[in-house]
Backbone atoms as SQL, in Angstrom:
CREATE TABLE atoms (id INTEGER PRIMARY KEY, chain TEXT, resi INTEGER, resn TEXT, atom TEXT, x REAL, y REAL, z REAL);
INSERT INTO atoms VALUES
  (1, 'A', 1, 'MET', 'N', -35.133, -65.524, -13.520),
  (2, 'A', 1, 'MET', 'CA', -34.071, -64.576, -13.234),
  (3, 'A', 1, 'MET', 'C', -33.817, -63.706, -13.496),
  (4, 'A', 2, 'SER', 'N', -34.119, -63.566, -15.288),
  (5, 'A', 2, 'SER', 'CA', -34.425, -61.858, -15.591),
  (6, 'A', 2, 'SER', 'C', -35.531, -61.002, -14.624),
  (7, 'A', 3, 'GLY', 'N', -35.837, -61.405, -13.983),
  (8, 'A', 3, 'GLY', 'CA', -37.122, -60.644, -13.173),
  (9, 'A', 3, 'GLY', 'C', -36.713, -60.217, -12.372),
  (10, 'A', 4, 'ILE', 'N', -35.362, -61.098, -11.526),
  (11, 'A', 4, 'ILE', 'CA', -34.333, -60.617, -9.998),
  (12, 'A', 4, 'ILE', 'C', -33.859, -59.513, -10.715),
  (13, 'A', 5, 'PHE', 'N', -33.195, -59.308, -11.375),
  (14, 'A', 5, 'PHE', 'CA', -32.012, -58.778, -12.453),
  (15, 'A', 5, 'PHE', 'C', -32.330, -57.246, -13.174),
  (16, 'A', 6, 'GLY', 'N', -33.778, -57.339, -13.363),
  (17, 'A', 6, 'GLY', 'CA', -33.886, -56.201, -13.713),
  (18, 'A', 6, 'GLY', 'C', -34.194, -56.617, -15.021),
  (19, 'A', 7, 'GLY', 'N', -33.425, -58.045, -16.372),
  (20, 'A', 7, 'GLY', 'CA', -33.511, -57.549, -16.694),
  (21, 'A', 7, 'GLY', 'C', -34.484, -57.865, -17.915),
  (22, 'A', 8, 'GLY', 'N', -33.985, -57.793, -19.468),
  (23, 'A', 8, 'GLY', 'CA', -34.656, -59.494, -19.555),
  (24, 'A', 8, 'GLY', 'C', -34.341, -59.540, -21.617),
  (25, 'A', 9, 'GLY', 'N', -34.375, -60.547, -21.905),
  (26, 'A', 9, 'GLY', 'CA', -34.041, -60.089, -23.198),
  (27, 'A', 9, 'GLY', 'C', -35.509, -59.532, -24.410),
  (28, 'A', 10, 'GLY', 'N', -35.270, -59.314, -25.595),
  (29, 'A', 10, 'GLY', 'CA', -36.025, -59.096, -26.822),
  (30, 'A', 10, 'GLY', 'C', -37.854, -58.480, -26.508),
  (31, 'A', 11, 'GLY', 'N', -38.581, -58.942, -26.940),
  (32, 'A', 11, 'GLY', 'CA', -39.612, -58.442, -26.953),
  (33, 'A', 11, 'GLY', 'C', -39.974, -56.167, -26.179),
  (34, 'A', 12, 'GLY', 'N', -38.998, -56.189, -25.606),
  (35, 'A', 12, 'GLY', 'CA', -40.021, -55.557, -24.707),
  (36, 'A', 12, 'GLY', 'C', -39.631, -53.488, -25.245),
  (37, 'A', 13, 'SER', 'N', -39.861, -52.570, -25.191),
  (38, 'A', 13, 'SER', 'CA', -40.105, -51.199, -26.285),
  (39, 'A', 13, 'SER', 'C', -39.107, -50.137, -24.771),
  (40, 'A', 14, 'ALA', 'N', -38.556, -49.462, -25.619),
  (41, 'A', 14, 'ALA', 'CA', -37.547, -48.635, -25.109),
  (42, 'A', 14, 'ALA', 'C', -38.402, -47.444, -24.406),
  (43, 'A', 15, 'PRO', 'N', -37.921, -47.528, -22.889),
  (44, 'A', 15, 'PRO', 'CA', -37.906, -46.107, -22.279),
  (45, 'A', 15, 'PRO', 'C', -38.838, -45.146, -21.989),
  (46, 'A', 16, 'ALA', 'N', -39.844, -44.627, -21.958),
  (47, 'A', 16, 'ALA', 'CA', -39.793, -43.203, -22.132),
  (48, 'A', 16, 'ALA', 'C', -39.259, -41.984, -21.576),
  (49, 'A', 17, 'ASN', 'N', -39.042, -41.158, -22.432),
  (50, 'A', 17, 'ASN', 'CA', -38.503, -40.081, -21.582),
  (51, 'A', 17, 'ASN', 'C', -39.026, -40.240, -20.418),
  (52, 'A', 18, 'GLN', 'N', -38.754, -39.456, -19.147),
  (53, 'A', 18, 'GLN', 'CA', -39.897, -39.120, -18.121),
  (54, 'A', 18, 'GLN', 'C', -39.595, -37.304, -18.168),
  (55, 'A', 19, 'THR', 'N', -40.083, -36.412, -18.066),
  (56, 'A', 19, 'THR', 'CA', -39.971, -34.872, -16.626),
  (57, 'A', 19, 'THR', 'C', -40.592, -35.313, -15.821),
  (58, 'A', 20, 'VAL', 'N', -39.391, -34.772, -14.273),
  (59, 'A', 20, 'VAL', 'CA', -40.082, -34.398, -13.075),
  (60, 'A', 20, 'VAL', 'C', -39.817, -32.916, -12.911),
  (61, 'A', 21, 'THR', 'N', -40.734, -32.201, -12.677),
  (62, 'A', 21, 'THR', 'CA', -41.062, -31.610, -11.592),
  (63, 'A', 21, 'THR', 'C', -40.989, -30.766, -10.506),
  (64, 'A', 22, 'GLN', 'N', -40.577, -30.575, -9.508),
  (65, 'A', 22, 'GLN', 'CA', -40.287, -30.338, -8.142),
  (66, 'A', 22, 'GLN', 'C', -41.015, -28.847, -7.928),
  (67, 'A', 23, 'GLN', 'N', -41.387, -28.428, -6.944),
  (68, 'A', 23, 'GLN', 'CA', -41.841, -27.330, -6.473),
  (69, 'A', 23, 'GLN', 'C', -41.882, -27.492, -4.917),
  (70, 'A', 24, 'ASN', 'N', -40.415, -26.441, -4.426),
  (71, 'A', 24, 'ASN', 'CA', -40.181, -26.399, -3.026),
  (72, 'A', 24, 'ASN', 'C', -41.001, -24.976, -2.543),
  (73, 'A', 25, 'ALA', 'N', -42.393, -25.564, -1.246),
  (74, 'A', 25, 'ALA', 'CA', -43.122, -24.542, -0.775),
  (75, 'A', 25, 'ALA', 'C', -42.501, -24.312, 0.407),
  (76, 'A', 26, 'VAL', 'N', -42.130, -22.429, 1.264),
  (77, 'A', 26, 'VAL', 'CA', -42.246, -23.023, 2.658),
  (78, 'A', 26, 'VAL', 'C', -43.502, -23.455, 3.119),
  (79, 'A', 27, 'SER', 'N', -43.377, -23.947, 4.437),
  (80, 'A', 27, 'SER', 'CA', -44.026, -24.917, 4.960),
  (81, 'A', 27, 'SER', 'C', -45.140, -24.073, 5.414),
  (82, 'A', 28, 'ALA', 'N', -46.157, -24.590, 5.350),
  (83, 'A', 28, 'ALA', 'CA', -47.358, -24.196, 6.871),
  (84, 'A', 28, 'ALA', 'C', -47.016, -23.687, 7.866),
  (85, 'A', 29, 'TYR', 'N', -46.279, -24.472, 8.374),
  (86, 'A', 29, 'TYR', 'CA', -46.278, -22.983, 9.589),
  (87, 'A', 29, 'TYR', 'C', -45.264, -22.216, 9.909),
  (88, 'A', 30, 'ALA', 'N', -44.228, -22.629, 9.009),
  (89, 'A', 30, 'ALA', 'CA', -43.432, -21.052, 8.680),
  (90, 'A', 30, 'ALA', 'C', -43.999, -19.892, 7.828),
  (91, 'A', 31, 'ALA', 'N', -45.095, -20.343, 7.072),
  (92, 'A', 31, 'ALA', 'CA', -45.086, -19.294, 6.213),
  (93, 'A', 31, 'ALA', 'C', -45.897, -18.258, 6.108),
  (94, 'A', 32, 'PRO', 'N', -46.335, -18.008, 7.609),
  (95, 'A', 32, 'PRO', 'CA', -46.936, -16.654, 8.177),
  (96, 'A', 32, 'PRO', 'C', -45.503, -15.285, 8.794),
  (97, 'A', 33, 'TYR', 'N', -44.213, -15.880, 9.279),
  (98, 'A', 33, 'TYR', 'CA', -42.749, -16.041, 9.915),
  (99, 'A', 33, 'TYR', 'C', -42.285, -15.011, 8.836),
  (100, 'A', 34, 'VAL', 'N', -42.310, -16.100, 7.912),
  (101, 'A', 34, 'VAL', 'CA', -41.620, -15.746, 6.196),
  (102, 'A', 34, 'VAL', 'C', -42.117, -14.228, 5.528),
  (103, 'A', 35, 'GLU', 'N', -43.784, -14.250, 5.490),
  (104, 'A', 35, 'GLU', 'CA', -44.207, -13.299, 4.772),
  (105, 'A', 35, 'GLU', 'C', -44.202, -12.121, 5.527),
  (106, 'A', 36, 'ASN', 'N', -44.527, -11.831, 6.801),
  (107, 'A', 36, 'ASN', 'CA', -44.425, -10.760, 8.290),
  (108, 'A', 36, 'ASN', 'C', -42.621, -10.643, 7.670),
  (109, 'A', 37, 'MET', 'N', -41.872, -10.855, 7.391),
  (110, 'A', 37, 'MET', 'CA', -39.694, -11.324, 7.511),
  (111, 'A', 37, 'MET', 'C', -39.754, -10.223, 6.288),
  (112, 'A', 38, 'LEU', 'N', -40.867, -10.686, 5.331),
  (113, 'A', 38, 'LEU', 'CA', -40.772, -10.284, 3.575),
  (114, 'A', 38, 'LEU', 'C', -40.753, -8.814, 3.486),
  (115, 'A', 39, 'GLY', 'N', -42.066, -8.545, 4.003),
  (116, 'A', 39, 'GLY', 'CA', -42.685, -7.445, 4.422),
  (117, 'A', 39, 'GLY', 'C', -42.555, -6.482, 5.737),
  (118, 'A', 40, 'GLN', 'N', -41.428, -6.737, 6.638),
  (119, 'A', 40, 'GLN', 'CA', -40.814, -6.117, 6.873),
  (120, 'A', 40, 'GLN', 'C', -39.497, -5.175, 6.261),
  (121, 'A', 41, 'ALA', 'N', -38.813, -6.445, 5.262),
  (122, 'A', 41, 'ALA', 'CA', -37.888, -5.948, 4.388),
  (123, 'A', 41, 'ALA', 'C', -38.066, -5.053, 3.681),
  (124, 'A', 42, 'GLN', 'N', -39.505, -5.357, 2.931),
  (125, 'A', 42, 'GLN', 'CA', -39.755, -4.104, 1.461),
  (126, 'A', 42, 'GLN', 'C', -40.128, -2.787, 2.157),
  (127, 'A', 43, 'ALA', 'N', -40.712, -2.803, 3.326),
  (128, 'A', 43, 'ALA', 'CA', -41.048, -1.730, 3.977),
  (129, 'A', 43, 'ALA', 'C', -39.041, -0.523, 4.454),
  (130, 'A', 44, 'LEU', 'N', -39.043, -1.496, 4.755),
  (131, 'A', 44, 'LEU', 'CA', -36.599, -0.600, 5.155),
  (132, 'A', 44, 'LEU', 'C', -36.259, -0.989, 3.881),
  (133, 'A', 45, 'THR', 'N', -36.541, -1.220, 2.629),
  (134, 'A', 45, 'THR', 'CA', -36.519, -0.775, 1.484),
  (135, 'A', 45, 'THR', 'C', -36.819, 0.523, 0.574),
  (136, 'A', 46, 'ASN', 'N', -37.445, 0.211, 0.813),
  (137, 'A', 46, 'ASN', 'CA', -39.004, 1.766, 0.499),
  (138, 'A', 46, 'ASN', 'C', -38.384, 2.885, 1.518),
  (139, 'A', 47, 'GLN', 'N', -37.279, 2.753, 2.101),
  (140, 'A', 47, 'GLN', 'CA', -37.382, 4.650, 3.379),
  (141, 'A', 47, 'GLN', 'C', -36.226, 4.779, 2.875),
  (142, 'A', 48, 'PRO', 'N', -36.090, 6.542, 2.781),
  (143, 'A', 48, 'PRO', 'CA', -35.228, 6.962, 2.265),
  (144, 'A', 48, 'PRO', 'C', -34.286, 6.661, 3.094),
  (145, 'A', 49, 'TYR', 'N', -32.629, 7.504, 2.734),
  (146, 'A', 49, 'TYR', 'CA', -31.540, 6.679, 3.495),
  (147, 'A', 49, 'TYR', 'C', -31.250, 7.911, 4.673),
  (148, 'A', 50, 'GLN', 'N', -30.897, 7.360, 5.845),
  (149, 'A', 50, 'GLN', 'CA', -30.670, 8.236, 7.081),
  (150, 'A', 50, 'GLN', 'C', -29.355, 8.312, 7.152),
  (151, 'A', 51, 'THR', 'N', -28.777, 9.523, 7.521),
  (152, 'A', 51, 'THR', 'CA', -27.538, 9.430, 7.406),
  (153, 'A', 51, 'THR', 'C', -27.300, 9.431, 8.592),
  (154, 'A', 52, 'TYR', 'N', -25.642, 9.152, 9.374),
  (155, 'A', 52, 'TYR', 'CA', -25.862, 9.195, 11.283),
  (156, 'A', 52, 'TYR', 'C', -25.342, 10.075, 11.610),
  (157, 'A', 53, 'GLY', 'N', -25.953, 10.875, 12.807),
  (158, 'A', 53, 'GLY', 'CA', -26.085, 11.770, 12.837),
  (159, 'A', 53, 'GLY', 'C', -24.473, 11.785, 14.327),
  (160, 'A', 54, 'GLY', 'N', -24.531, 10.883, 14.807),
  (161, 'A', 54, 'GLY', 'CA', -23.570, 11.209, 16.381),
  (162, 'A', 54, 'GLY', 'C', -21.685, 11.202, 15.751),
  (163, 'A', 55, 'GLN', 'N', -20.725, 11.398, 16.950),
  (164, 'A', 55, 'GLN', 'CA', -20.046, 11.677, 17.032),
  (165, 'A', 55, 'GLN', 'C', -19.229, 9.644, 15.962),
  (166, 'A', 56, 'ARG', 'N', -18.207, 10.792, 15.564),
  (167, 'A', 56, 'ARG', 'CA', -17.547, 9.531, 14.568),
  (168, 'A', 56, 'ARG', 'C', -16.107, 9.409, 14.420),
  (169, 'A', 57, 'THR', 'N', -15.592, 10.544, 15.816),
  (170, 'A', 57, 'THR', 'CA', -14.085, 10.020, 15.746),
  (171, 'A', 57, 'THR', 'C', -14.190, 9.889, 17.308),
  (172, 'A', 58, 'ALA', 'N', -13.194, 9.646, 18.393),
  (173, 'A', 58, 'ALA', 'CA', -13.760, 9.286, 19.408),
  (174, 'A', 58, 'ALA', 'C', -11.995, 10.945, 19.728),
  (175, 'A', 59, 'ASP', 'N', -12.393, 11.337, 21.057),
  (176, 'A', 59, 'ASP', 'CA', -11.302, 12.067, 21.436),
  (177, 'A', 59, 'ASP', 'C', -10.451, 12.196, 21.161),
  (178, 'A', 60, 'PHE', 'N', -9.476, 13.260, 21.884),
  (179, 'A', 60, 'PHE', 'CA', -7.843, 12.566, 21.978),
  (180, 'A', 60, 'PHE', 'C', -7.858, 12.243, 23.558),
  (181, 'A', 61, 'THR', 'N', -6.938, 11.299, 24.092),
  (182, 'A', 61, 'THR', 'CA', -6.884, 11.453, 25.225),
  (183, 'A', 61, 'THR', 'C', -5.874, 12.526, 25.824),
  (184, 'A', 62, 'ASP', 'N', -5.343, 12.467, 27.264),
  (185, 'A', 62, 'ASP', 'CA', -4.956, 14.032, 27.911),
  (186, 'A', 62, 'ASP', 'C', -3.222, 13.938, 27.275),
  (187, 'A', 63, 'LEU', 'N', -2.807, 13.093, 27.432),
  (188, 'A', 63, 'LEU', 'CA', -1.399, 11.952, 26.954),
  (189, 'A', 63, 'LEU', 'C', -1.619, 12.465, 25.832),
  (190, 'A', 64, 'GLN', 'N', -2.337, 12.210, 24.214),
  (191, 'A', 64, 'GLN', 'CA', -2.110, 12.821, 22.677),
  (192, 'A', 64, 'GLN', 'C', -1.949, 14.271, 23.008),
  (193, 'A', 65, 'ASN', 'N', -3.432, 15.065, 23.632),
  (194, 'A', 65, 'ASN', 'CA', -2.661, 16.449, 23.725),
  (195, 'A', 65, 'ASN', 'C', -1.464, 17.384, 24.069),
  (196, 'A', 66, 'GLN', 'N', -0.972, 16.041, 25.407),
  (197, 'A', 66, 'GLN', 'CA', 0.249, 16.772, 26.073),
  (198, 'A', 66, 'GLN', 'C', 0.856, 16.765, 25.216),
  (199, 'A', 67, 'ALA', 'N', 0.987, 15.293, 24.433),
  (200, 'A', 67, 'ALA', 'CA', 1.886, 15.563, 22.692),
  (201, 'A', 67, 'ALA', 'C', 2.238, 16.238, 22.397),
  (202, 'A', 68, 'PHE', 'N', 0.968, 16.902, 21.731),
  (203, 'A', 68, 'PHE', 'CA', 0.862, 17.593, 20.482),
  (204, 'A', 68, 'PHE', 'C', 1.227, 19.253, 20.955),
  (205, 'A', 69, 'THR', 'N', 1.216, 19.495, 22.205),
  (206, 'A', 69, 'THR', 'CA', 1.324, 20.961, 22.789),
  (207, 'A', 69, 'THR', 'C', 3.571, 21.024, 22.720),
  (208, 'A', 70, 'GLY', 'N', 3.548, 19.042, 23.388),
  (209, 'A', 70, 'GLY', 'CA', 5.220, 19.406, 23.430),
  (210, 'A', 70, 'GLY', 'C', 5.940, 19.602, 22.134),
  (211, 'A', 71, 'ALA', 'N', 5.063, 19.147, 20.783),
  (212, 'A', 71, 'ALA', 'CA', 5.447, 19.473, 19.271),
  (213, 'A', 71, 'ALA', 'C', 5.585, 20.623, 19.061),
  (214, 'A', 72, 'GLY', 'N', 4.359, 21.265, 19.472),
  (215, 'A', 72, 'GLY', 'CA', 4.435, 22.698, 18.927),
  (216, 'A', 72, 'GLY', 'C', 5.220, 23.309, 19.412),
  (217, 'A', 73, 'ASP', 'N', 5.800, 23.399, 20.815),
  (218, 'A', 73, 'ASP', 'CA', 7.284, 24.199, 21.707),
  (219, 'A', 73, 'ASP', 'C', 8.054, 23.352, 20.748),
  (220, 'A', 74, 'LEU', 'N', 8.872, 22.527, 19.767),
  (221, 'A', 74, 'LEU', 'CA', 9.799, 22.804, 19.961),
  (222, 'A', 74, 'LEU', 'C', 9.853, 23.545, 18.957),
  (223, 'A', 75, 'GLY', 'N', 11.376, 24.356, 19.069),
  (224, 'A', 75, 'GLY', 'CA', 11.763, 25.648, 17.558),
  (225, 'A', 75, 'GLY', 'C', 13.166, 25.130, 17.126),
  (226, 'A', 76, 'VAL', 'N', 13.981, 25.977, 16.010),
  (227, 'A', 76, 'VAL', 'CA', 14.975, 25.548, 16.094),
  (228, 'A', 76, 'VAL', 'C', 16.273, 25.827, 16.710),
  (229, 'A', 77, 'MET', 'N', 16.640, 25.092, 15.989),
  (230, 'A', 77, 'MET', 'CA', 18.036, 24.745, 17.350),
  (231, 'A', 77, 'MET', 'C', 19.472, 25.998, 16.958),
  (232, 'A', 78, 'GLY', 'N', 19.913, 26.696, 17.743),
  (233, 'A', 78, 'GLY', 'CA', 20.801, 27.812, 17.435),
  (234, 'A', 78, 'GLY', 'C', 21.872, 27.521, 16.826),
  (235, 'A', 79, 'GLN', 'N', 22.636, 26.027, 16.829),
  (236, 'A', 79, 'GLN', 'CA', 23.376, 25.828, 15.755),
  (237, 'A', 79, 'GLN', 'C', 22.988, 25.269, 14.198),
  (238, 'A', 80, 'THR', 'N', 21.839, 25.195, 14.338),
  (239, 'A', 80, 'THR', 'CA', 21.269, 25.329, 12.743),
  (240, 'A', 80, 'THR', 'C', 20.975, 26.651, 11.751),
  (241, 'A', 81, 'THR', 'N', 20.397, 27.124, 12.932),
  (242, 'A', 81, 'THR', 'CA', 20.422, 29.009, 12.801),
  (243, 'A', 81, 'THR', 'C', 22.057, 29.627, 11.835),
  (244, 'A', 82, 'GLY', 'N', 23.012, 28.790, 13.163),
  (245, 'A', 82, 'GLY', 'CA', 24.687, 29.777, 12.981),
  (246, 'A', 82, 'GLY', 'C', 24.897, 29.180, 11.431),
  (247, 'A', 83, 'ALA', 'N', 24.227, 27.604, 11.298),
  (248, 'A', 83, 'ALA', 'CA', 24.769, 27.018, 10.273),
  (249, 'A', 83, 'ALA', 'C', 24.380, 27.445, 8.585),
  (250, 'A', 84, 'SER', 'N', 23.304, 27.790, 9.028),
  (251, 'A', 84, 'SER', 'CA', 22.771, 28.317, 7.778),
  (252, 'A', 84, 'SER', 'C', 22.923, 29.599, 7.793),
  (253, 'A', 85, 'GLN', 'N', 23.517, 30.556, 8.638),
  (254, 'A', 85, 'GLN', 'CA', 23.472, 31.930, 8.149),
  (255, 'A', 85, 'GLN', 'C', 25.379, 31.569, 7.261),
  (256, 'A', 86, 'LEU', 'N', 25.804, 31.307, 7.778),
  (257, 'A', 86, 'LEU', 'CA', 27.464, 30.398, 7.135),
  (258, 'A', 86, 'LEU', 'C', 27.161, 30.263, 6.093),
  (259, 'A', 87, 'ALA', 'N', 26.539, 28.711, 5.700),
  (260, 'A', 87, 'ALA', 'CA', 26.361, 28.894, 4.361),
  (261, 'A', 87, 'ALA', 'C', 25.852, 29.835, 3.263),
  (262, 'A', 88, 'GLY', 'N', 25.083, 30.724, 3.961),
  (263, 'A', 88, 'GLY', 'CA', 24.656, 31.698, 3.050),
  (264, 'A', 88, 'GLY', 'C', 25.497, 32.485, 3.147),
  (265, 'A', 89, 'ALA', 'N', 26.430, 33.679, 3.623),
  (266, 'A', 89, 'ALA', 'CA', 27.791, 34.115, 3.807),
  (267, 'A', 89, 'ALA', 'C', 28.411, 33.588, 2.779),
  (268, 'A', 90, 'ALA', 'N', 28.424, 32.206, 2.819),
  (269, 'A', 90, 'ALA', 'CA', 29.952, 32.103, 1.462),
  (270, 'A', 90, 'ALA', 'C', 29.320, 31.771, 0.687),
  (271, 'A', 91, 'GLY', 'N', 28.267, 31.321, 0.741),
  (272, 'A', 91, 'GLY', 'CA', 27.525, 31.523, -1.269),
  (273, 'A', 91, 'GLY', 'C', 27.747, 32.687, -1.611),
  (274, 'A', 92, 'LEU', 'N', 26.716, 33.995, -0.843),
  (275, 'A', 92, 'LEU', 'CA', 27.033, 35.259, -1.453),
  (276, 'A', 92, 'LEU', 'C', 28.716, 35.422, -1.327),
  (277, 'A', 93, 'GLY', 'N', 29.774, 35.367, -1.118),
  (278, 'A', 93, 'GLY', 'CA', 30.661, 35.519, -1.408),
  (279, 'A', 93, 'GLY', 'C', 31.992, 34.839, -2.377),
  (280, 'A', 94, 'ALA', 'N', 31.126, 33.741, -2.953),
  (281, 'A', 94, 'ALA', 'CA', 31.179, 33.191, -4.174),
  (282, 'A', 94, 'ALA', 'C', 30.435, 33.326, -5.533),
  (283, 'A', 95, 'LEU', 'N', 29.503, 34.447, -5.181),
  (284, 'A', 95, 'LEU', 'CA', 28.992, 35.357, -6.183),
  (285, 'A', 95, 'LEU', 'C', 30.250, 36.158, -6.992),
  (286, 'A', 96, 'ASN', 'N', 31.212, 36.709, -6.527),
  (287, 'A', 96, 'ASN', 'CA', 31.679, 37.501, -7.080),
  (288, 'A', 96, 'ASN', 'C', 32.758, 36.768, -7.541),
  (289, 'A', 97, 'GLN', 'N', 33.521, 35.914, -7.457),
  (290, 'A', 97, 'GLN', 'CA', 34.875, 34.847, -7.377),
  (291, 'A', 97, 'GLN', 'C', 34.593, 34.945, -9.454),
  (292, 'A', 98, 'GLN', 'N', 35.822, 34.788, -9.428),
  (293, 'A', 98, 'GLN', 'CA', 35.738, 34.079, -10.783),
  (294, 'A', 98, 'GLN', 'C', 36.911, 32.710, -10.943),
  (295, 'A', 99, 'TYR', 'N', 35.545, 31.812, -11.468),
  (296, 'A', 99, 'TYR', 'CA', 35.876, 30.471, -11.525),
  (297, 'A', 99, 'TYR', 'C', 37.460, 29.913, -12.919),
  (298, 'A', 100, 'ASN', 'N', 38.319, 29.458, -12.582),
  (299, 'A', 100, 'ASN', 'CA', 39.291, 29.256, -13.911),
  (300, 'A', 100, 'ASN', 'C', 39.163, 27.911, -13.843),
  (301, 'A', 101, 'THR', 'N', 38.787, 27.171, -14.777),
  (302, 'A', 101, 'THR', 'CA', 39.148, 25.351, -14.497),
  (303, 'A', 101, 'THR', 'C', 40.702, 25.241, -14.871),
  (304, 'A', 102, 'MET', 'N', 41.627, 25.930, -15.759),
  (305, 'A', 102, 'MET', 'CA', 42.712, 25.465, -16.133),
  (306, 'A', 102, 'MET', 'C', 43.709, 25.379, -14.640),
  (307, 'A', 103, 'MET', 'N', 43.512, 26.706, -14.477),
  (308, 'A', 103, 'MET', 'CA', 44.022, 27.428, -13.071),
  (309, 'A', 103, 'MET', 'C', 44.301, 26.093, -11.952),
  (310, 'A', 104, 'ALA', 'N', 42.854, 25.649, -11.578),
  (311, 'A', 104, 'ALA', 'CA', 42.418, 24.678, -10.409),
  (312, 'A', 104, 'ALA', 'C', 42.744, 22.873, -10.619),
  (313, 'A', 105, 'ARG', 'N', 43.033, 23.397, -12.071),
  (314, 'A', 105, 'ARG', 'CA', 43.407, 21.464, -12.445),
  (315, 'A', 105, 'ARG', 'C', 45.382, 22.163, -11.934),
  (316, 'A', 106, 'THR', 'N', 46.071, 22.510, -12.914),
  (317, 'A', 106, 'THR', 'CA', 46.999, 21.842, -12.998),
  (318, 'A', 106, 'THR', 'C', 47.158, 22.856, -11.256),
  (319, 'A', 107, 'GLN', 'N', 47.220, 23.712, -10.435),
  (320, 'A', 107, 'GLN', 'CA', 47.429, 23.561, -9.258),
  (321, 'A', 107, 'GLN', 'C', 46.913, 22.540, -8.292),
  (322, 'A', 108, 'ASN', 'N', 46.158, 21.951, -7.932),
  (323, 'A', 108, 'ASN', 'CA', 45.403, 21.124, -7.003),
  (324, 'A', 108, 'ASN', 'C', 45.232, 20.113, -7.376),
  (325, 'A', 109, 'PHE', 'N', 45.308, 19.737, -8.933),
  (326, 'A', 109, 'PHE', 'CA', 44.941, 18.004, -8.714),
  (327, 'A', 109, 'PHE', 'C', 45.782, 17.418, -10.119),
  (328, 'A', 110, 'GLY', 'N', 45.837, 16.271, -9.579),
  (329, 'A', 110, 'GLY', 'CA', 47.172, 15.463, -11.017),
  (330, 'A', 110, 'GLY', 'C', 47.346, 14.159, -10.428),
  (331, 'A', 111, 'ASP', 'N', 48.402, 13.618, -10.945),
  (332, 'A', 111, 'ASP', 'CA', 48.480, 11.996, -10.748),
  (333, 'A', 111, 'ASP', 'C', 48.928, 11.542, -8.829),
  (334, 'A', 112, 'ARG', 'N', 49.613, 12.401, -8.555),
  (335, 'A', 112, 'ARG', 'CA', 50.111, 12.732, -7.309),
  (336, 'A', 112, 'ARG', 'C', 48.616, 12.710, -5.826),
  (337, 'A', 113, 'SER', 'N', 48.605, 13.223, -6.238),
  (338, 'A', 113, 'SER', 'CA', 47.233, 13.889, -5.505),
  (339, 'A', 113, 'SER', 'C', 45.571, 12.363, -5.827),
  (340, 'A', 114, 'ALA', 'N', 45.538, 12.292, -7.376),
  (341, 'A', 114, 'ALA', 'CA', 44.892, 11.065, -7.280),
  (342, 'A', 114, 'ALA', 'C', 44.864, 10.027, -6.478),
  (343, 'A', 115, 'ALA', 'N', 46.526, 9.600, -6.606),
  (344, 'A', 115, 'ALA', 'CA', 46.742, 8.738, -5.797),
  (345, 'A', 115, 'ALA', 'C', 46.408, 8.744, -4.216),
  (346, 'A', 116, 'GLN', 'N', 46.086, 9.762, -3.487),
  (347, 'A', 116, 'GLN', 'CA', 45.730, 9.637, -2.198),
  (348, 'A', 116, 'GLN', 'C', 44.494, 9.741, -2.067),
  (349, 'A', 117, 'TYR', 'N', 44.115, 9.144, -3.204),
  (350, 'A', 117, 'TYR', 'CA', 42.622, 8.728, -2.759),
  (351, 'A', 117, 'TYR', 'C', 41.811, 7.519, -3.222),
  (352, 'A', 118, 'MET', 'N', 43.462, 6.747, -3.512),
  (353, 'A', 118, 'MET', 'CA', 42.643, 5.520, -3.999),
  (354, 'A', 118, 'MET', 'C', 42.922, 4.313, -3.066),
  (355, 'A', 119, 'SER', 'N', 42.266, 3.712, -3.077),
  (356, 'A', 119, 'SER', 'CA', 42.345, 2.510, -1.683),
  (357, 'A', 119, 'SER', 'C', 43.688, 1.888, -2.674),
  (358, 'A', 120, 'PRO', 'N', 44.292, 1.234, -1.047),
  (359, 'A', 120, 'PRO', 'CA', 45.345, -0.132, -1.912),
  (360, 'A', 120, 'PRO', 'C', 44.469, -0.761, -2.758),
  (361, 'A', 121, 'TYR', 'N', 42.909, -1.845, -2.602),
  (362, 'A', 121, 'TYR', 'CA', 42.307, -2.678, -3.299),
  (363, 'A', 121, 'TYR', 'C', 42.186, -2.592, -3.928),
  (364, 'A', 122, 'ALA', 'N', 41.601, -1.149, -4.953),
  (365, 'A', 122, 'ALA', 'CA', 42.033, -1.055, -6.079),
  (366, 'A', 122, 'ALA', 'C', 42.415, -0.888, -7.321),
  (367, 'A', 123, 'MET', 'N', 43.815, -1.027, -6.250),
  (368, 'A', 123, 'MET', 'CA', 45.104, -0.494, -6.783),
  (369, 'A', 123, 'MET', 'C', 45.653, -2.045, -7.152),
  (370, 'A', 124, 'GLN', 'N', 44.975, -2.650, -6.402),
  (371, 'A', 124, 'GLN', 'CA', 45.563, -4.076, -6.914),
  (372, 'A', 124, 'GLN', 'C', 44.922, -4.621, -7.857),
  (373, 'A', 125, 'ALA', 'N', 44.112, -4.541, -7.767),
  (374, 'A', 125, 'ALA', 'CA', 42.772, -4.220, -8.450),
  (375, 'A', 125, 'ALA', 'C', 42.813, -4.031, -9.937),
  (376, 'A', 126, 'LEU', 'N', 43.411, -2.972, -10.373),
  (377, 'A', 126, 'LEU', 'CA', 43.503, -2.838, -11.964),
  (378, 'A', 126, 'LEU', 'C', 45.082, -2.571, -12.013),
  (379, 'A', 127, 'GLN', 'N', 45.690, -2.954, -11.198),
  (380, 'A', 127, 'GLN', 'CA', 47.160, -3.247, -11.428),
  (381, 'A', 127, 'GLN', 'C', 47.470, -4.039, -12.723),
  (382, 'A', 128, 'PRO', 'N', 46.623, -4.829, -12.973),
  (383, 'A', 128, 'PRO', 'CA', 46.631, -6.228, -14.388),
  (384, 'A', 128, 'PRO', 'C', 46.374, -5.911, -15.568),
  (385, 'A', 129, 'GLU', 'N', 45.302, -4.673, -15.155),
  (386, 'A', 129, 'GLU', 'CA', 44.281, -4.237, -16.168),
  (387, 'A', 129, 'GLU', 'C', 45.684, -2.597, -16.675),
  (388, 'A', 130, 'LEU', 'N', 46.562, -2.102, -16.369),
  (389, 'A', 130, 'LEU', 'CA', 47.027, -1.108, -16.249),
  (390, 'A', 130, 'LEU', 'C', 48.781, -1.873, -17.410),
  (391, 'A', 131, 'GLN', 'N', 48.992, -3.179, -16.916),
  (392, 'A', 131, 'GLN', 'CA', 50.295, -3.181, -16.925),
  (393, 'A', 131, 'GLN', 'C', 49.702, -4.102, -19.097),
  (394, 'A', 132, 'GLU', 'N', 49.086, -4.694, -18.980),
  (395, 'A', 132, 'GLU', 'CA', 49.233, -5.062, -20.663),
  (396, 'A', 132, 'GLU', 'C', 48.320, -3.507, -21.592);
């Protein structure tokens, strides 16, 4: 029975360590093709770099050129020019004015003036805190 199951008792020696070396080679029928391909690859890698001399981008279409022309014809609107001139004149006029912070505070702004800028919601939210 021990012969069937590969086992056995007693008297045998320990199995020896074996090293199996396998070498994969190119098949005999493919060897000429592989050698040819590797030779061509070697020849290509030894050549100097060749830069591309052709056109690298596409030309613009007629519609794109028309859009470029239209964008180039845009100018500054008259209202913008007038507003810029008014702002410049106001700035130049303000250069010679003396600003008195005490006069501005007492004349223009106070509790009543501040109340007109407060929202009713903010007043209701702050009321409990103000009462404390």
